[in-house]
C-alpha positions as CSV (number, residue, x, y, z in Angstrom):
1,M,7.4,-9.6,-103.4
2,K,9.1,-6.8,-101.4
3,S,6.2,-4.5,-101.7
4,T,3.8,-7.2,-100.4
5,N,6.1,-7.7,-97.4
6,L,6.3,-4.0,-96.9
7,E,2.5,-3.7,-97.1
8,F,2.2,-6.6,-94.6
9,Q,4.5,-4.7,-92.2
10,I,2.6,-1.4,-92.5
11,N,-0.7,-3.2,-91.9
12,K,0.8,-4.9,-88.9
13,L,2.0,-1.5,-87.5
14,K,-1.5,0.0,-88.1
15,R,-3.1,-2.9,-86.2
16,M,-0.6,-2.5,-83.4
17,S,-1.2,1.2,-83.2
18,K,-5.0,0.6,-82.9
19,K,-4.3,-2.0,-80.2
20,S,-1.9,0.3,-78.4
21,F,-4.4,3.2,-78.7
22,L,-7.2,1.1,-77.2
23,I,-4.9,0.0,-74.3
24,L,-3.8,3.5,-73.6
25,F,-7.4,4.8,-73.9
26,T,-8.6,2.2,-71.4
27,V,-5.9,2.9,-68.9
28,L,-6.5,6.7,-69.1
29,T,-10.3,6.4,-68.7
30,T,-9.9,4.0,-65.9
31,T,-7.4,6.3,-64.1
32,L,-9.7,9.3,-64.6
33,A,-12.8,7.4,-63.3
34,F,-10.7,6.3,-60.3
35,A,-9.5,9.8,-59.6
36,Q,-13.1,11.2,-59.8
37,T,-14.3,8.4,-57.5
38,S,-11.5,9.1,-55.0
39,T,-12.0,12.8,-55.0
40,K,-15.8,12.4,-54.5
41,R,-15.3,9.9,-51.6
42,I,-12.7,12.2,-49.9
43,K,-15.2,15.1,-50.2
44,E,-18.2,13.1,-48.9
45,F,-16.6,10.9,-46.2
46,N,-16.1,11.7,-42.5
47,L,-12.4,12.0,-42.5
48,E,-9.9,13.4,-40.0
49,K,-6.7,14.3,-41.9
50,G,-7.8,11.8,-44.6
51,I,-8.3,9.0,-42.2
52,A,-11.6,7.2,-41.8
53,I,-13.4,6.3,-38.5
54,Q,-10.9,8.5,-36.5
55,G,-8.2,5.9,-37.0
56,Y,-10.2,3.0,-35.7
57,D,-9.8,-0.5,-37.3
58,P,-12.9,-1.2,-39.5
59,V,-12.3,-4.9,-39.4
60,A,-12.1,-5.1,-35.6
61,Y,-15.8,-4.1,-35.4
62,F,-16.7,-7.3,-37.2
63,L,-14.1,-9.8,-36.0
64,Q,-13.3,-8.6,-32.5
65,K,-16.8,-7.2,-32.0
66,K,-15.4,-4.0,-30.5
67,A,-13.9,-0.7,-31.5
68,I,-10.1,-0.9,-31.5
69,K,-7.8,2.0,-32.4
70,G,-5.7,1.2,-35.5
71,K,-2.0,2.0,-36.0
72,S,-0.6,4.4,-38.6
73,N,2.1,1.8,-39.6
74,L,-0.7,-0.6,-40.6
75,A,-2.6,1.7,-42.9
76,T,-4.0,1.2,-46.4
77,T,-5.9,3.4,-48.8
78,F,-9.1,2.4,-50.6
79,E,-10.4,4.7,-53.3
80,G,-8.7,7.7,-51.7
81,V,-9.8,6.9,-48.1
82,I,-7.1,5.9,-45.5
83,Y,-7.9,3.2,-43.0
84,Y,-5.8,2.1,-40.0
85,F,-5.7,-1.4,-38.6
86,S,-4.8,-2.9,-35.3
87,S,-3.2,-6.0,-36.8
88,Q,-1.8,-7.2,-40.1
89,A,-4.4,-9.9,-40.2
90,N,-7.2,-7.3,-40.1
91,K,-5.5,-5.3,-42.8
92,D,-5.3,-8.4,-45.0
93,F,-9.0,-9.1,-44.4
94,F,-9.9,-5.6,-45.5
95,A,-7.7,-5.9,-48.6
96,K,-9.7,-8.9,-49.8
97,N,-13.0,-7.1,-49.7
98,P,-12.8,-3.5,-48.6
99,T,-16.4,-2.5,-49.2
100,S,-17.6,-5.2,-46.7
101,Y,-15.8,-3.4,-43.8
102,E,-16.4,0.3,-44.7
103,P,-18.8,2.2,-42.4
104,Q,-22.1,3.1,-43.9
105,Y,-22.9,6.7,-44.9
106,G,-19.2,7.6,-45.3
107,G,-18.7,7.1,-41.5
108,W,-21.2,9.8,-40.5
109,C,-23.7,9.2,-37.8
110,A,-26.3,6.8,-39.1
111,Y,-29.1,8.2,-36.9
112,A,-28.5,11.8,-38.1
113,M,-28.4,10.6,-41.7
114,G,-31.7,8.9,-41.3
115,S,-33.5,11.5,-39.2
116,A,-32.3,14.7,-40.8
117,A,-30.1,13.9,-43.8
118,E,-27.2,15.5,-41.9
119,K,-23.5,14.7,-41.7
120,V,-22.9,14.5,-37.9
121,E,-19.7,13.5,-36.2
122,I,-19.4,10.2,-34.5
123,D,-18.0,8.4,-31.4
124,P,-16.2,5.5,-33.1
125,E,-16.9,3.4,-30.0
126,T,-20.6,3.7,-30.5
127,F,-21.5,1.3,-33.3
128,K,-23.8,-1.5,-34.5
129,I,-23.4,-4.2,-37.1
130,V,-26.7,-4.7,-39.0
131,D,-27.0,-7.3,-41.8
132,G,-23.2,-7.4,-42.1
133,K,-22.9,-3.6,-42.4
134,L,-21.1,-1.2,-39.9
135,Y,-23.1,1.8,-38.6
136,V,-21.5,4.4,-36.4
137,F,-23.2,6.9,-34.1
138,Y,-22.9,10.2,-32.3
139,N,-22.6,9.8,-28.5
140,A,-21.8,12.8,-26.4
141,Y,-23.3,15.2,-23.8
142,F,-26.0,12.6,-22.7
143,N,-27.1,12.1,-26.3
144,N,-26.4,8.5,-27.5
145,T,-28.0,8.4,-30.9
146,L,-27.7,4.6,-31.1
147,K,-30.5,4.4,-28.5
148,S,-32.7,6.5,-30.8
149,W,-31.7,4.5,-33.8
150,N,-32.7,1.3,-32.1
151,K,-36.2,2.6,-31.4
152,D,-37.0,3.0,-35.1
153,E,-34.1,1.2,-36.9
154,L,-36.0,-0.1,-40.0
155,N,-37.5,3.3,-40.8
156,L,-34.3,5.3,-40.1
157,K,-32.2,2.9,-42.1
158,K,-34.5,3.3,-45.2
159,K,-34.4,7.1,-44.9
160,A,-30.6,7.1,-44.3
161,D,-30.0,5.0,-47.4
162,M,-32.1,7.4,-49.5
163,N,-30.5,10.5,-48.0
164,W,-27.0,9.1,-48.5
165,K,-27.8,8.4,-52.2
166,K,-29.0,12.0,-52.6
167,I,-25.8,13.3,-51.0
168,T,-23.4,11.2,-53.1
169,N,-25.1,11.5,-56.5
């Protein structure tokens, strides 16, 4: 009787060990995948001291329909990228669905990504929302690339999407 109980306890420990191993393995692989994703995003995104869109609030583009500078005390990090927000409400909106508010092409100029597959700096106050996505553009020295984008948006968007995939894969 005692040996049957002992065998039962040993088998129970073995099963627990397998379960514990599977849990630990899942946690480790998830953490590793997240770290790789974060590292890759940080490398590919247009960041200034780790901060996206030069500190502008990504949600404001959608809700307030304008570029609004965010505040460092209202920051959050999504997959390694830091975003600033102009209000707690905007930060909360972002937290519910971050990918909906992130700028396309890692925050690089959409026109440059489409026309030449280049990562070009932006003016965060020059933007456009297309099909629920945020696109930002270079605008300096009498060169507003949003105007050029608007002339051939459909074609440039297709090319930019393909170019960004090549860069990030």
